[in-house]
Backbone as a chain_set.jsonl record, in Angstrom:
{"seq": "XXXXXXXXXXXXXXXXXXXXXXXXXXXXXXXXXXXXXXXXXXXXXXXXXXXXXXXXXXXXXXXXXXXXXXXXXXXXXXXXXXXXXXXXXXXXXXXXXXXXXXXXXXXXXXXXXXXXXXXXXXXXXXXXXXXXXXXXXXXXXXXXXXXXXXXXXXXXXXXXXXXXXXXXXXXXXXXXXXXXXXXXXXXXXXXXXXXXXXXXXXXXXXXXXXXXXXXXXXXXXXXX", "coords": {"N": [[138.342, 132.616, 42.547], [136.682, 130.713, 42.241], [138.53, 128.451, 42.526], [139.853, 129.078, 45.06], [137.462, 128.785, 46.492], [136.726, 126.65, 46.306], [139.147, 125.144, 47.925], [138.569, 126.224, 50.374], [136.369, 124.449, 50.863], [137.459, 122.009, 50.992], [139.215, 121.896, 52.995], [137.765, 122.74, 54.698], [135.845, 120.026, 54.498], [137.579, 118.411, 55.327], [138.614, 119.12, 58.16], [136.05, 118.488, 59.494], [136.175, 116.041, 59.023], [138.239, 115.097, 60.866], [137.509, 116.081, 62.873], [135.087, 114.415, 63.543], [136.461, 112.036, 63.716], [138.238, 112.219, 65.521], [136.554, 112.484, 67.577], [134.985, 110.442, 67.499], [137.188, 108.527, 68.624], [138.126, 109.136, 71.269], [135.638, 108.411, 72.326], [135.567, 105.976, 72.411], [135.282, 102.486, 73.473], [136.072, 99.254, 74.095], [134.397, 96.418, 73.008], [131.352, 95.558, 74.71], [129.941, 93.426, 74.856], [131.972, 91.338, 74.112], [133.837, 91.876, 75.776], [132.43, 91.897, 79.142], [133.515, 93.315, 81.621], [134.435, 96.538, 82.684], [136.89, 98.819, 83.217], [138.409, 101.964, 84.88], [141.772, 103.355, 85.117], [143.024, 105.389, 87.439], [145.131, 108.22, 88.293], [147.108, 111.231, 89.935], [147.032, 112.93, 88.166], [144.918, 112.373, 86.577], [142.796, 114.25, 87.978], [139.872, 115.135, 89.499], [137.5, 112.725, 90.432], [134.165, 112.452, 89.773], [132.933, 109.625, 91.42], [130.407, 108.352, 91.282], [128.885, 109.225, 89.007], [130.853, 108.457, 87.462], [130.323, 105.484, 87.46], [127.852, 104.912, 86.595], [127.596, 105.487, 84.067], [129.074, 103.268, 82.891], [131.5, 102.303, 84.482], [133.035, 99.52, 85.941], [134.624, 98.936, 87.866], [137.817, 100.326, 89.334], [141.096, 101.212, 89.299], [143.314, 102.81, 91.346], [146.369, 104.753, 91.415], [148.45, 104.372, 93.991], [151.159, 104.692, 94.731], [153.498, 106.524, 93.294], [156.52, 106.823, 91.616], [158.173, 105.142, 92.64], [158.365, 105.265, 95.86], [156.729, 107.324, 96.305], [153.591, 108.879, 97.721], [150.777, 108.812, 95.798], [149.546, 112.101, 95.371], [146.472, 112.026, 95.364], [145.635, 109.604, 96.063], [144.389, 108.52, 99.09], [142.226, 109.999, 98.672], [140.41, 109.117, 96.558], [140.447, 106.518, 97.318], [138.905, 106.03, 99.547], [136.546, 107.438, 98.433], [135.76, 105.607, 96.252], [135.135, 104.06, 97.836], [133.225, 104.725, 99.763], [131.208, 104.655, 97.41], [130.439, 102.637, 96.758], [131.937, 100.929, 95.042], [134.056, 98.239, 93.257], [137.463, 98.472, 94.12], [141.0, 98.537, 93.613], [144.761, 98.576, 93.912], [147.653, 100.696, 92.389], [150.847, 100.34, 91.561], [153.799, 102.414, 91.129], [156.314, 101.168, 89.712], [160.018, 101.895, 90.135], [163.226, 101.716, 88.511], [165.039, 103.252, 89.708], [165.062, 103.169, 92.607], [165.641, 101.565, 95.53], [164.374, 98.143, 95.85], [163.465, 97.45, 98.352], [162.978, 99.54, 99.466], [160.936, 100.388, 98.005], [159.358, 98.896, 98.541], [158.8, 98.902, 101.566], [157.3, 101.376, 101.371], [154.734, 100.947, 99.921], [153.546, 99.419, 101.738], [153.587, 100.854, 104.083], [151.574, 103.152, 103.34], [149.133, 102.128, 101.591], [146.353, 100.228, 102.551], [145.219, 97.229, 104.468], [142.867, 95.539, 102.691], [139.916, 93.52, 102.976], [138.118, 93.269, 100.806], [139.41, 94.397, 98.823], [140.694, 94.705, 94.925], [143.08, 92.743, 93.436], [146.299, 93.618, 93.713], [148.355, 95.976, 91.605], [151.511, 95.935, 89.801], [152.892, 98.651, 88.445], [155.143, 98.785, 85.771], [157.212, 100.492, 83.497], [158.942, 102.226, 81.635], [160.637, 105.02, 82.644], [160.859, 108.54, 81.814], [162.205, 109.927, 83.896], [163.828, 108.734, 85.064], [166.914, 107.796, 84.922], [168.609, 105.21, 85.445], [169.226, 102.052, 84.143], [169.532, 99.038, 84.81], [171.014, 95.769, 84.892], [169.125, 93.103, 82.916], [168.518, 90.711, 85.059], [169.323, 92.157, 87.658], [167.107, 93.943, 87.464], [164.733, 91.806, 87.407], [165.428, 90.593, 89.66], [164.678, 92.517, 91.608], [162.438, 93.02, 91.349], [161.172, 90.615, 92.119], [161.872, 90.485, 94.778], [160.25, 92.488, 95.531], [157.81, 92.221, 94.969], [157.743, 89.788, 97.144], [157.397, 90.87, 99.714], [155.333, 92.531, 99.467], [153.155, 90.849, 98.678], [152.684, 89.657, 100.715], [152.094, 91.481, 102.424], [149.52, 92.001, 101.323], [148.079, 89.552, 100.572], [147.586, 88.048, 98.634], [148.43, 87.35, 95.273], [150.016, 89.755, 93.235], [149.331, 91.412, 90.326], [151.001, 91.845, 87.147], [151.473, 95.0, 85.416], [152.526, 95.732, 82.42], [154.646, 97.845, 80.334], [155.08, 97.704, 76.647], [157.902, 99.033, 75.835], [159.205, 98.454, 78.511], [158.968, 95.569, 78.482], [160.036, 95.273, 76.18], [162.777, 95.885, 76.761], [163.502, 94.53, 79.043], [162.56, 91.323, 79.116], [159.782, 90.25, 81.214], [157.337, 89.037, 80.77], [157.636, 86.252, 80.491], [159.018, 85.19, 82.851], [158.099, 85.619, 85.184], [156.082, 84.5, 86.938], [152.993, 85.678, 87.024], [149.85, 86.966, 87.076], [148.985, 89.172, 84.055], [148.851, 92.277, 82.411], [148.71, 93.921, 80.084], [149.197, 97.104, 77.895], [147.835, 98.848, 75.132], [146.466, 101.167, 72.688], [143.569, 100.986, 71.671], [144.082, 98.752, 69.613], [144.196, 95.298, 70.443], [146.946, 93.921, 72.685], [149.831, 92.059, 71.557], [152.231, 91.689, 72.65], [153.439, 90.541, 75.06], [154.585, 87.374, 76.65], [152.717, 85.926, 77.849], [149.01, 85.26, 77.636], [147.068, 88.137, 78.339], [145.249, 89.066, 81.076], [144.5, 91.334, 81.654], [143.524, 94.779, 79.876], [144.464, 97.438, 79.21], [142.996, 99.532, 76.88], [142.586, 102.068, 76.076], [143.756, 105.606, 76.46], [142.865, 107.603, 76.164], [140.08, 108.021, 76.663], [137.043, 109.947, 77.302], [134.768, 110.615, 79.642], [131.633, 111.29, 81.246], [131.717, 112.837, 84.532], [134.367, 113.43, 84.568], [136.88, 115.251, 84.393], [139.585, 115.316, 82.94], [141.317, 112.85, 80.37], [140.589, 109.388, 80.963], [142.301, 106.267, 81.675], [141.178, 103.464, 79.862], [139.987, 100.59, 80.795], [139.892, 97.038, 80.543], [138.517, 93.457, 81.475], [139.862, 90.628, 80.753], [137.647, 88.282, 78.974]], "CA": [[137.609, 132.559, 43.195], [136.414, 129.289, 42.406], [139.968, 127.771, 42.95], [139.702, 129.537, 46.688], [136.244, 128.601, 47.274], [137.124, 125.061, 46.779], [139.981, 124.828, 48.875], [137.851, 126.314, 51.506], [135.614, 123.618, 51.41], [138.115, 120.884, 51.458], [139.782, 122.232, 54.226], [136.306, 122.588, 56.299], [135.111, 118.987, 55.045], [138.748, 117.686, 56.183], [138.263, 119.748, 59.53], [134.924, 118.205, 59.937], [136.029, 114.64, 58.879], [139.123, 114.959, 61.488], [136.763, 116.3, 64.408], [134.345, 113.365, 63.889], [137.408, 110.831, 64.081], [138.674, 112.531, 66.945], [135.179, 112.106, 68.935], [134.977, 108.754, 68.13], [138.505, 108.006, 69.436], [137.554, 109.675, 72.545], [134.272, 108.013, 73.205], [135.55, 104.531, 71.953], [135.593, 101.452, 74.276], [136.249, 97.914, 73.381], [132.657, 95.874, 72.835], [130.813, 95.176, 76.339], [129.62, 91.909, 74.424], [133.412, 90.739, 74.288], [134.495, 91.999, 77.339], [131.729, 92.256, 79.996], [133.828, 93.761, 82.537], [135.556, 97.349, 82.396], [136.696, 99.994, 84.007], [139.196, 102.675, 84.95], [142.567, 103.235, 86.364], [143.347, 107.03, 87.569], [146.222, 108.928, 89.717], [146.556, 112.153, 90.389], [147.301, 113.652, 86.798], [143.399, 112.683, 86.283], [141.802, 114.823, 88.6], [138.975, 114.665, 90.519], [136.49, 112.286, 89.663], [132.879, 112.1, 90.495], [132.581, 108.037, 90.968], [128.925, 107.97, 91.184], [128.662, 109.358, 87.544], [131.391, 107.401, 86.799], [129.784, 104.016, 87.604], [126.413, 105.388, 85.888], [128.682, 105.846, 82.765], [129.744, 101.875, 82.648], [132.917, 101.7, 85.196], [132.82, 98.636, 86.83], [135.578, 98.852, 88.773], [138.479, 101.328, 89.361], [142.418, 100.977, 90.072], [144.202, 104.192, 91.609], [147.625, 104.74, 91.562], [149.039, 104.758, 95.25], [152.986, 105.111, 95.314], [154.215, 107.062, 92.553], [158.492, 107.305, 91.373], [158.64, 103.839, 93.718], [158.093, 105.565, 97.118], [156.1, 108.847, 96.805], [152.308, 108.668, 97.548], [149.762, 110.108, 94.893], [148.326, 113.031, 96.027], [144.727, 111.802, 95.001], [145.185, 108.187, 96.589], [143.734, 108.764, 99.624], [140.528, 110.652, 98.485], [139.926, 108.264, 95.781], [140.63, 105.476, 97.665], [137.703, 106.889, 100.151], [135.577, 108.077, 97.828], [135.313, 104.804, 95.861], [134.459, 102.655, 99.34], [131.89, 105.265, 99.548], [130.149, 104.591, 96.146], [130.636, 101.048, 96.671], [132.554, 100.314, 93.783], [135.297, 97.616, 93.337], [138.768, 99.354, 94.258], [142.359, 97.994, 93.378], [145.622, 100.201, 93.301], [148.821, 100.889, 91.692], [152.502, 100.763, 92.587], [154.309, 102.467, 90.016], [158.007, 100.816, 90.052], [160.956, 102.814, 89.832], [164.571, 101.311, 88.787], [166.146, 104.294, 90.689], [164.599, 103.216, 93.963], [165.692, 100.038, 96.04], [162.834, 97.276, 96.189], [162.843, 97.318, 99.746], [162.402, 100.868, 99.838], [159.684, 100.49, 97.238], [157.918, 97.764, 99.775], [158.196, 99.73, 102.662], [156.48, 102.489, 101.016], [153.627, 100.548, 99.48], [153.236, 98.364, 103.044], [152.99, 101.724, 104.955], [150.348, 103.973, 102.253], [148.147, 101.163, 101.159], [145.703, 99.716, 103.837], [144.865, 96.124, 104.287], [141.4, 95.733, 102.693], [140.2, 92.052, 102.455], [137.184, 93.723, 99.522], [140.288, 95.14, 97.458], [140.992, 93.853, 93.989], [144.651, 92.258, 93.476], [146.926, 94.91, 93.747], [148.718, 95.716, 90.357], [152.798, 96.512, 89.98], [153.183, 99.213, 87.249], [156.56, 98.355, 84.767], [157.479, 100.908, 82.337], [160.609, 103.288, 81.189], [160.443, 106.358, 83.121], [161.944, 109.021, 81.327], [162.553, 110.738, 84.55], [164.732, 107.809, 86.095], [168.04, 106.824, 83.83], [168.814, 104.098, 85.611], [168.724, 101.022, 83.292], [169.873, 97.928, 85.243], [170.851, 94.87, 83.325], [167.674, 92.131, 83.426], [169.147, 89.797, 86.088], [169.063, 92.877, 88.765], [165.549, 93.98, 87.077], [164.121, 90.345, 87.691], [165.444, 90.203, 91.408], [164.016, 93.86, 92.494], [160.857, 92.812, 91.048], [160.82, 89.414, 93.012], [161.816, 91.369, 96.223], [159.123, 93.938, 96.094], [156.737, 91.223, 95.54], [158.016, 89.039, 97.986], [156.921, 91.635, 100.906], [153.686, 93.038, 99.493], [152.518, 90.037, 98.352], [152.654, 88.992, 102.282], [151.037, 92.85, 103.047], [148.368, 92.071, 100.8], [147.474, 88.432, 100.899], [147.163, 87.697, 97.229], [149.22, 87.487, 94.016], [149.548, 91.011, 92.127], [149.104, 92.081, 88.72], [151.931, 93.01, 86.42], [151.069, 95.985, 84.375], [153.759, 96.15, 81.55], [154.422, 98.528, 78.859], [155.61, 97.044, 75.85], [159.132, 99.099, 76.197], [159.602, 97.702, 79.333], [158.884, 94.033, 78.056], [161.215, 94.791, 75.457], [164.376, 96.112, 77.717], [163.773, 93.51, 80.468], [161.682, 90.557, 79.177], [159.196, 90.003, 82.305], [156.223, 88.106, 81.52], [158.075, 84.95, 80.921], [159.982, 84.751, 83.797], [157.881, 85.89, 86.653], [154.363, 83.78, 86.821], [152.037, 86.395, 87.812], [148.936, 87.266, 86.084], [149.429, 90.191, 83.25], [148.218, 93.407, 82.269], [149.106, 94.989, 78.83], [148.66, 98.368, 77.346], [147.507, 99.286, 74.099], [145.561, 102.037, 72.358], [142.535, 100.504, 70.226], [144.026, 96.911, 69.346], [144.413, 93.952, 71.431], [148.244, 93.743, 72.247], [149.994, 90.84, 71.366], [154.017, 91.49, 73.329], [153.432, 89.559, 76.056], [154.534, 86.211, 76.618], [151.905, 84.732, 78.008], [147.945, 85.654, 77.519], [146.991, 88.909, 79.53], [144.377, 88.891, 82.405], [143.968, 92.79, 81.837], [143.989, 95.51, 79.028], [144.239, 98.979, 79.037], [142.575, 99.291, 75.498], [142.618, 103.547, 75.394], [144.52, 106.457, 77.036], [142.177, 109.155, 75.707], [138.598, 108.006, 76.97], [136.41, 110.796, 78.048], [133.724, 110.185, 80.3], [131.318, 112.025, 82.362], [132.166, 112.635, 85.91], [136.286, 113.066, 85.31], [137.149, 116.399, 83.617], [140.603, 114.88, 81.411], [140.633, 111.352, 79.839], [140.986, 108.207, 81.569], [142.855, 105.094, 81.022], [140.346, 102.381, 79.818], [140.41, 99.007, 80.897], [138.703, 95.631, 80.355], [138.864, 92.222, 81.759], [139.867, 89.358, 79.67], [136.487, 87.224, 79.263]], "C": [[137.227, 131.128, 43.225], [137.28, 128.536, 42.797], [139.97, 127.967, 44.698], [138.662, 129.263, 47.372], [136.536, 126.88, 47.509], [138.185, 124.611, 47.395], [139.411, 125.099, 49.866], [136.879, 125.322, 51.694], [136.265, 122.391, 51.402], [138.565, 120.903, 52.428], [138.489, 122.137, 55.499], [135.826, 120.726, 56.244], [136.232, 118.015, 55.607], [138.521, 117.955, 57.956], [137.123, 118.75, 60.435], [135.284, 116.246, 60.18], [137.156, 114.234, 60.641], [138.495, 115.064, 63.088], [135.953, 115.307, 64.727], [135.212, 112.145, 64.231], [137.955, 110.836, 65.408], [137.611, 111.811, 68.02], [134.53, 110.865, 68.769], [135.853, 108.113, 68.914], [138.265, 108.082, 71.05], [136.277, 109.043, 73.102], [134.581, 106.249, 72.889], [135.78, 103.733, 73.343], [135.558, 100.198, 73.729], [134.385, 97.584, 73.854], [132.386, 95.145, 74.162], [130.234, 93.627, 76.129], [130.97, 91.139, 74.707], [133.879, 90.915, 75.46], [133.177, 92.914, 78.021], [132.1, 93.293, 80.755], [134.844, 94.878, 82.276], [135.324, 98.32, 83.075], [137.979, 100.813, 84.07], [140.51, 102.745, 85.752], [143.375, 105.035, 86.375], [144.847, 106.857, 88.633], [145.491, 110.196, 89.439], [146.653, 113.27, 89.391], [146.071, 113.347, 86.074], [142.273, 113.913, 86.838], [140.7, 114.479, 89.248], [137.953, 113.767, 89.593], [135.022, 111.818, 90.3], [132.416, 110.071, 90.319], [131.159, 107.569, 91.043], [128.531, 107.884, 89.808], [129.311, 108.801, 86.709], [130.861, 105.819, 86.56], [128.345, 103.883, 86.719], [126.775, 105.214, 84.346], [129.471, 104.221, 82.627], [130.874, 101.601, 83.295], [131.976, 101.093, 86.21], [133.404, 98.496, 88.065], [136.287, 99.99, 88.522], [140.244, 101.034, 90.261], [142.888, 102.44, 90.079], [145.581, 103.903, 91.934], [147.605, 104.973, 93.24], [150.365, 105.336, 95.646], [153.075, 105.142, 93.436], [156.06, 107.117, 92.141], [158.513, 105.909, 92.568], [158.268, 104.194, 95.283], [157.39, 106.976, 97.512], [154.495, 108.273, 96.78], [151.708, 109.425, 96.563], [148.736, 110.732, 95.855], [146.921, 112.849, 95.936], [144.541, 110.443, 95.783], [144.383, 107.926, 97.797], [142.11, 108.749, 99.533], [139.814, 109.395, 97.135], [139.593, 106.911, 96.346], [138.944, 105.443, 98.986], [136.349, 106.75, 99.298], [134.952, 106.352, 96.783], [134.798, 103.558, 96.905], [132.921, 103.615, 99.552], [130.567, 104.842, 98.366], [129.96, 103.316, 95.969], [131.075, 100.411, 95.298], [133.857, 99.079, 94.143], [136.559, 98.206, 92.843], [140.113, 98.423, 94.02], [143.35, 99.094, 93.227], [146.562, 99.7, 92.801], [149.829, 100.949, 92.336], [153.119, 101.1, 91.532], [155.877, 102.285, 90.505], [158.968, 101.712, 89.824], [162.213, 101.685, 89.786], [165.582, 102.514, 89.293], [165.81, 104.176, 92.292], [164.948, 101.84, 94.371], [164.32, 99.171, 96.211], [162.725, 97.48, 97.548], [162.495, 98.879, 99.915], [160.652, 101.233, 99.252], [158.51, 100.173, 98.197], [157.902, 98.244, 100.927], [157.376, 100.837, 102.479], [154.943, 101.941, 100.97], [152.896, 99.704, 101.184], [152.706, 99.724, 103.982], [151.9, 102.776, 104.398], [149.467, 103.177, 102.324], [147.685, 100.291, 102.573], [145.506, 98.41, 103.681], [143.104, 96.538, 103.848], [141.303, 94.386, 101.731], [138.896, 92.485, 101.071], [138.365, 94.146, 98.332], [140.361, 94.035, 96.353], [142.361, 93.717, 94.064], [145.138, 93.616, 93.122], [147.872, 95.02, 92.673], [150.766, 96.481, 90.852], [152.905, 97.303, 88.594], [154.493, 98.927, 86.96], [156.803, 98.914, 83.607], [158.717, 101.888, 82.453], [160.54, 104.246, 81.565], [161.555, 107.229, 82.857], [162.761, 109.72, 82.475], [163.644, 110.006, 85.706], [165.925, 107.244, 84.866], [168.689, 105.751, 84.029], [168.635, 102.904, 84.716], [169.726, 99.935, 84.17], [170.061, 96.95, 84.324], [169.717, 93.936, 83.991], [167.966, 91.717, 84.855], [168.63, 90.594, 87.434], [167.584, 93.196, 88.909], [164.64, 93.158, 88.172], [164.346, 90.321, 89.711], [165.179, 91.238, 91.982], [162.734, 93.029, 92.448], [160.1, 91.346, 92.207], [160.958, 90.2, 94.161], [160.59, 91.944, 96.406], [157.512, 92.921, 96.309], [156.244, 90.042, 96.441], [156.89, 89.753, 99.548], [155.527, 92.02, 100.59], [153.091, 92.136, 99.215], [151.783, 89.269, 99.885], [151.997, 89.831, 102.913], [149.247, 92.023, 102.447], [147.492, 90.916, 100.954], [147.126, 87.834, 99.686], [148.404, 87.994, 96.08], [149.01, 89.263, 93.534], [149.626, 90.823, 90.759], [150.263, 92.432, 88.251], [151.483, 93.516, 85.163], [152.495, 96.278, 83.43], [154.061, 96.196, 80.407], [155.478, 97.896, 77.807], [157.099, 97.567, 75.783], [159.706, 98.619, 77.204], [159.497, 96.073, 79.287], [160.207, 94.001, 77.324], [162.684, 94.878, 75.9], [164.272, 94.787, 78.412], [162.285, 92.316, 79.989], [161.305, 89.769, 80.411], [158.21, 89.191, 82.292], [156.541, 87.056, 81.211], [158.724, 84.233, 81.897], [159.436, 84.873, 84.961], [156.311, 85.643, 86.507], [153.474, 84.408, 87.448], [150.647, 86.991, 86.455], [149.27, 88.877, 85.344], [148.608, 91.139, 82.97], [149.095, 94.214, 81.207], [148.456, 96.038, 78.455], [148.826, 98.785, 75.673], [146.267, 100.046, 73.555], [144.445, 101.043, 71.095], [142.846, 98.922, 69.844], [144.721, 96.083, 70.421], [146.1, 93.93, 71.394], [148.866, 92.434, 72.663], [151.845, 90.948, 71.892], [154.255, 90.757, 74.378], [153.689, 88.402, 75.809], [153.55, 85.116, 76.905], [150.511, 85.443, 77.559], [147.881, 86.652, 78.743], [145.564, 89.004, 80.039], [143.806, 90.273, 82.163], [144.459, 93.321, 80.493], [143.961, 96.532, 78.893], [143.973, 99.233, 77.57], [142.545, 101.094, 74.995], [143.354, 104.686, 76.692], [143.959, 107.946, 77.179], [140.731, 109.149, 75.921], [138.081, 109.006, 77.495], [135.302, 110.406, 78.434], [132.903, 111.281, 81.235], [131.426, 112.253, 83.465], [133.582, 112.902, 85.986], [136.337, 114.032, 84.037], [138.275, 115.92, 82.337], [140.353, 113.354, 81.326], [141.348, 110.601, 81.168], [141.655, 107.151, 81.241], [141.559, 104.138, 81.275], [140.791, 100.989, 80.106], [139.701, 97.944, 80.683], [139.485, 94.522, 80.767], [139.057, 91.22, 80.951], [138.43, 88.137, 79.989], [137.097, 85.924, 79.426]], "O": [[137.466, 130.429, 44.21], [136.852, 127.709, 43.602], [140.086, 127.005, 45.456], [138.631, 129.371, 48.598], [136.544, 126.177, 48.519], [138.192, 123.381, 47.435], [139.565, 124.198, 50.69], [136.448, 125.287, 52.847], [135.565, 121.498, 51.878], [138.445, 119.859, 53.07], [138.396, 121.676, 56.637], [135.541, 120.084, 57.254], [135.938, 116.999, 56.237], [138.307, 117.071, 58.785], [137.235, 118.373, 61.602], [134.875, 115.47, 61.043], [136.859, 113.304, 61.39], [138.813, 114.441, 64.101], [135.831, 115.033, 65.92], [134.749, 111.28, 64.975], [138.119, 109.903, 66.195], [137.771, 110.963, 68.898], [133.76, 110.307, 69.551], [135.527, 107.283, 69.763], [138.251, 107.131, 71.832], [135.955, 109.194, 74.28], [133.736, 105.407, 73.192], [136.403, 104.279, 74.254], [134.875, 100.11, 72.708], [133.562, 98.148, 74.575], [133.12, 94.263, 74.605], [130.107, 92.81, 77.04], [130.951, 90.292, 75.6], [134.334, 89.986, 76.127], [132.871, 94.07, 77.727], [131.34, 94.261, 80.795], [135.934, 94.589, 81.782], [134.263, 98.769, 83.507], [138.815, 100.405, 83.265], [140.525, 102.304, 86.901], [144.045, 105.601, 85.51], [145.354, 105.967, 89.316], [144.352, 110.467, 89.058], [146.39, 114.428, 89.716], [145.939, 113.904, 84.984], [141.26, 114.331, 86.276], [140.633, 113.297, 89.588], [137.659, 113.98, 88.416], [134.876, 110.958, 91.169], [131.818, 109.487, 89.416], [130.867, 106.389, 90.848], [127.989, 106.89, 89.325], [128.948, 108.534, 85.563], [131.058, 105.164, 85.536], [127.91, 102.818, 86.28], [125.951, 104.722, 83.575], [130.612, 104.249, 82.166], [131.482, 100.632, 82.84], [131.005, 101.453, 86.875], [132.887, 98.062, 89.094], [135.825, 100.787, 87.705], [140.447, 100.753, 91.443], [142.877, 103.164, 89.084], [145.923, 102.948, 92.631], [146.762, 105.732, 93.717], [150.636, 106.147, 96.531], [152.843, 104.26, 92.61], [156.645, 107.827, 92.959], [159.233, 106.205, 93.522], [157.839, 103.24, 95.931], [157.434, 107.573, 98.588], [154.154, 107.389, 95.993], [152.024, 110.604, 96.408], [147.81, 110.384, 96.588], [146.203, 113.655, 96.528], [143.406, 110.134, 96.144], [143.563, 107.023, 97.629], [141.208, 108.036, 99.972], [138.632, 109.049, 97.128], [138.635, 106.249, 95.948], [138.087, 104.566, 98.879], [135.36, 106.06, 99.549], [133.746, 106.116, 96.722], [134.246, 102.481, 96.682], [131.781, 103.155, 99.48], [129.351, 104.78, 98.547], [129.308, 102.894, 95.014], [130.508, 99.505, 94.687], [134.48, 99.104, 95.205], [136.832, 98.436, 91.665], [139.927, 97.298, 94.483], [143.135, 100.179, 92.688], [146.64, 98.483, 92.636], [149.935, 101.45, 93.456], [153.166, 100.194, 90.7], [156.493, 102.949, 91.338], [158.544, 102.568, 89.047], [162.339, 100.873, 90.703], [166.807, 102.489, 89.172], [166.247, 104.989, 93.107], [164.595, 100.922, 93.631], [163.311, 99.664, 96.714], [161.573, 97.743, 97.893], [161.565, 99.184, 100.661], [159.702, 101.878, 99.697], [157.439, 100.687, 98.52], [156.845, 98.04, 101.524], [156.733, 101.261, 103.439], [154.074, 102.338, 101.745], [151.689, 99.606, 101.409], [151.606, 99.696, 104.533], [151.28, 103.291, 105.328], [148.73, 103.398, 103.285], [148.45, 99.829, 103.42], [145.602, 98.152, 102.482], [142.357, 97.377, 104.351], [141.856, 94.054, 100.682], [138.958, 91.602, 100.215], [138.123, 94.175, 97.125], [140.187, 92.835, 96.567], [142.954, 94.548, 94.752], [144.58, 94.484, 92.452], [148.491, 93.956, 92.629], [151.117, 97.189, 91.797], [153.009, 96.602, 87.587], [155.181, 98.777, 87.97], [156.714, 98.216, 82.596], [159.283, 102.144, 83.515], [160.246, 104.939, 80.591], [162.711, 107.095, 83.258], [163.895, 110.111, 82.199], [164.103, 110.464, 86.752], [165.668, 106.35, 84.06], [169.327, 105.209, 83.126], [167.424, 102.795, 84.525], [170.915, 100.231, 84.05], [169.558, 96.978, 83.201], [169.414, 93.934, 85.185], [167.613, 92.455, 85.774], [167.811, 90.092, 88.204], [166.887, 92.95, 89.894], [164.092, 93.508, 89.217], [163.563, 90.089, 90.632], [165.412, 91.127, 93.186], [162.166, 92.498, 93.402], [159.017, 91.213, 92.779], [159.884, 90.652, 94.556], [159.959, 91.842, 97.458], [156.628, 92.866, 97.164], [155.143, 89.508, 96.571], [155.965, 89.2, 100.143], [154.625, 91.835, 101.406], [151.928, 92.41, 99.509], [150.758, 88.605, 100.031], [151.3, 89.471, 103.862], [148.249, 91.679, 103.08], [146.342, 91.055, 101.372], [146.233, 86.991, 99.762], [149.199, 88.921, 96.231], [147.918, 89.832, 93.539], [150.122, 89.804, 90.278], [150.78, 93.386, 88.834], [151.187, 92.883, 84.15], [153.392, 97.019, 83.834], [153.979, 95.326, 79.541], [156.624, 97.625, 78.168], [157.86, 96.608, 75.658], [160.862, 98.251, 76.995], [160.032, 95.429, 80.189], [161.156, 93.242, 77.517], [163.591, 94.14, 75.515], [165.173, 93.977, 78.196], [161.167, 92.486, 80.475], [162.022, 88.855, 80.819], [157.907, 88.56, 83.304], [155.658, 86.303, 81.621], [158.974, 83.027, 81.899], [160.024, 84.365, 85.916], [155.5, 86.448, 86.05], [153.018, 83.884, 88.465], [150.762, 87.284, 85.265], [149.783, 89.731, 86.067], [147.441, 90.906, 83.288], [150.001, 94.996, 81.494], [147.234, 96.085, 78.591], [149.922, 98.986, 75.149], [145.14, 99.67, 73.879], [144.71, 100.622, 69.969], [141.979, 98.049, 69.797], [145.716, 96.383, 71.082], [146.648, 93.921, 70.291], [148.623, 91.813, 73.698], [152.625, 90.159, 71.359], [155.393, 90.329, 74.57], [153.181, 87.984, 74.769], [153.472, 83.959, 76.493], [150.806, 86.475, 76.956], [148.358, 86.386, 79.846], [144.695, 89.009, 79.168], [142.62, 90.425, 82.456], [145.401, 92.802, 79.895], [143.044, 96.775, 78.109], [145.013, 99.102, 76.924], [142.492, 101.414, 73.807], [143.343, 104.295, 77.859], [144.284, 108.936, 77.835], [140.066, 110.087, 75.48], [138.703, 109.233, 78.533], [134.648, 109.767, 77.609], [133.551, 112.079, 81.912], [130.887, 111.212, 83.84], [134.18, 112.746, 87.05], [135.943, 113.714, 82.915], [138.035, 116.054, 81.137], [139.504, 112.721, 81.953], [142.192, 110.965, 81.987], [141.57, 107.061, 80.017], [140.994, 103.977, 82.356], [141.801, 100.427, 79.684], [138.501, 98.217, 80.664], [140.7, 94.417, 80.598], [138.043, 90.954, 80.306], [138.302, 87.388, 80.957], [136.397, 84.939, 79.66]]}, "num_chains": 1, "name": "protein.A"}
């Protein structure tokens, strides 16, 4: 019986330690002393957001996905975009690039679905390897497609886009050293080092929980 009780005590302690670690992880964000400007990026997967509550919990800005899979409008884009404007928050849009869609079609979708807004933050091109797209063109073709997309969209927005590049995409198609645009890197908890140039923004967590949102959010900081 003593052995059993000891095992139960150890199991309970491990469970409590695990719960404490998880609670810390989902509440963590980089220091505001080091990174004063912090925000989130959201998509239809995030679900509804109470933007006034989010702002009160330290969200300085928000990026909302406008286009997914290259040409499809995110289902929550319009409602998020309008609500952010009503809340008086700084807002920007993200376009999820697809290796399975022509760059021209993707640029047309962006111009069609994303309104010009003089108060908008610079738009973002998300570059990641999508398991739902099996196409893997060679690097020259990918860089040409990205440049073609940027030429059209930047004419529409009037400002250079940021490139949000995942580590797998950067490894497959080294982009950060080839296209001179501000960079956005992604890595949970530890500042990323995989890009060829310093990043302007960092997605520091994909599991942060905040009041005003039922699901985890992507938490982002701006380089000081």
